C-alpha positions, -999 to +999 in steps of 0.1 A: +056-146+376+088-138+395+091-173+408+087-186+372+114-163+359+137-172+387+132-209+379+135-206+342+163-180+339+184-189+370+178-221+388+172-245+359+201-233+337+226-234+366+213-268+378+217-283+343+251-268+339+262-283+372+249-317+361+267-313+328+300-305+346+295-334+370+289-359+342+317-344+320+343-358+344+345-396+342+353-396+380+319-380+388+333-356+413+307-332+428+334-310+443+351-303+410+318-297+393+310-270+419+344-254+415+341-253+377+306-239+379+318-212+404+347-202+381+323-200+350+299-177+368+327-155+382+340-151+346+305-139+336+306-114+364+341-100+355+328-066+346+317-061+382+351-071+394+366-045+371+345-017+387+354-030+422+391-029+414+387+007+401+370+017+434+398+000+453+424+019+434+405+051+440+404+045+477+442+039+478+449+071+459+426+090+482+443+075+512+476+089+499+461+124+495+448+123+530+481+111+543+499+140+526+474+165+541+480+151+576+518+153+571+517+189+558+494+201+586+507+179+614+513+210+635+478+223+629+455+194+638+423+214+635+430+226+600+442+191+591+408+176+601+390+203+580+411+195+549+407+158+553+369+162+556+370+183+524+390+157+506+367+128+516+336+148+506+351+160+473+362+126+463+333+106+476+332+073+458+298+064+444+288+031+460+266+018+431+292-006+418+298-022+452+260-023+459+254-041+426+282-066+432+269-074+467+233-077+454+243-100+425+266-121+448+238-124+474+214-136+447+239-161+434+246-174+469+209-182+473+205-197+439+237-218+442+226-232+476+193-243+461+211-258+431+236-277+452+209-290+476+187-300+446+215-322+433+225-336+467+189-346+474+187-362+440+159-340+427+164-341+390+129-329+379+146-297+366+167-315+340+163-305+304+149-333+282+183-337+264+202-342+297+208-375+313+201-381+350+232-392+370+231-427+385+246-414+418+260-382+433+295-386+447+297-359+474+332-369+487+358-343+478+393-344+493+381-367+520+353-343+530+316-352+526+302-320+510+266-328+520+276-327+557+286-298+579+323-291+585+333-266+611+370-268+602+363-259+566+340-231+576+367-218+600+392-219+572+369-198+550+365-173+578+403-170+582+408-164+545+381-138+545+397-120+574+431-120+557+416-108+524+398-079+541+429-070+562+451-070+531+427-047+512+424-023+541+460-021+551+468+006+525+439+028+535+441+027+573+440+065+576+406+067+560+390+037+575+358+043+595+348+024+627+323+004+606+351-006+582+371-019+611+341-037+626+334-053+592+369-068+592+361-089+622+323-092+621+320-105+585+345-134+588+331-144+622+295-144+610+305-163+579+320-190+601+288-193+621+266-195+590+288-219+570+292-242+601+255-251+600+254-255+562+266-283+540+304-281+533+297-276+496+288-240+505+323-235+519+339-249+488+319-224+467+329-195+489+366-205+489+366-209+451+350-175+447+376-159+471+406-173+453+391-164+419+387-128+432+423-127+445+436-139+411+415-114+391+425-086+415+462-093+408+456-094+370+435-062+370+461-045+392+486-051+364+464-038+336+443-012+353+461+022+354+465+037+389+439+063+398+452+099+402+431+118+427+428+155+417+435+180+443 
């Protein structure tokens, strides 16, 4: 039952959409089709990006409050620690939005990988009756064969991930936990290791998703009002 729903509601629609995007371009560029598909899905998930941006703004506002406490009580370190703990406890941010985002992204990563590999291997049994089967799949994109492994592209993804995490954490350094700091290094490094053994198409998908997130974050920062943390 679950596998049937997964196939009917996720895999097959995404696979056919990828084929449509691939055939829509007369140049039959698999890389561009992957990029367009990624952007479309990220637009569908925009509500989750909004919640993530609100959480980020809340963290930044909370960081400012903690910094003020530390400055006001710099000559009383014990009381400063007490007040900081109170502030963190009082303004604890509910992690449900982040958990949902990570869960959805994890599911999409798995589905997209299967969709990409299905097309690369030429398995078109999931095509809808009204869709036409491509004569060939051009996996060359910007001189890179997307069906092959590419350590340099995987490393580039890892560097971008590190810079993104560092940029997001730089304004809340005073409330970062050891796990937050470890995540800054562990996640990009583990991403490089994983992507280095997967086809390069996966790195293109991740890069597109990262840059989309950055652009959306900039736009939302303009329109989302700053969060004021109550004392």
